[in-house]
N, C-alpha and C positions, 0 to 999 in steps of 0.2 A: 394615398395616405394610409389606408387600412393595411394594404399589402406590405408596405415597408415596416409597419408596426409588428405585423405577424412575423415577418422575416427576422426582425430584431429579437422578438420573443423566442423564436425557435433557435436562433443562434445562441442566445443566452442559456437556454435549457441544454443545448448540446455542449456548450463549454462547461457548464456545471457538471454534467455527466462525465465529461472527460476528466475534469479536475478530480471528481470523486473517485473515478477509476484509477487514476495515477496515484492518488492518496492511498487507496486500498492496496495497490501493488507495492508501493513503497513500504507500507506498514508490514505486509506479509514478507517482503524481502528482508526487512530488519528482524522480524521474528524468526525467520528461517536461519539467518546468520547467528542469532543468539542461541538457537537450539543446537546448531552445529558446533558452536563454541563450547556450549555446555557438555555435549557428548564428547568432544575432544578432551576437555579437562577431566571428565569422568573416566574415560578410558586410559588416559595418560597417567593420571594420579588417582588410582582407586582407593588408596589408603585414606585420603582426605575426606571421602564420602562414606566411610564406614560408620 
């Protein structure tokens, strides 16, 4: 009984860590896309940012 409870607790912690990691990776991916888009617009249209 105790072993199964510990295994469930460890699995829950692992899944939470994986969810957090995927969440952070998704956020960083979106941020990098936004930065790339900003640089593209700035280099393509420099007059709008003067």
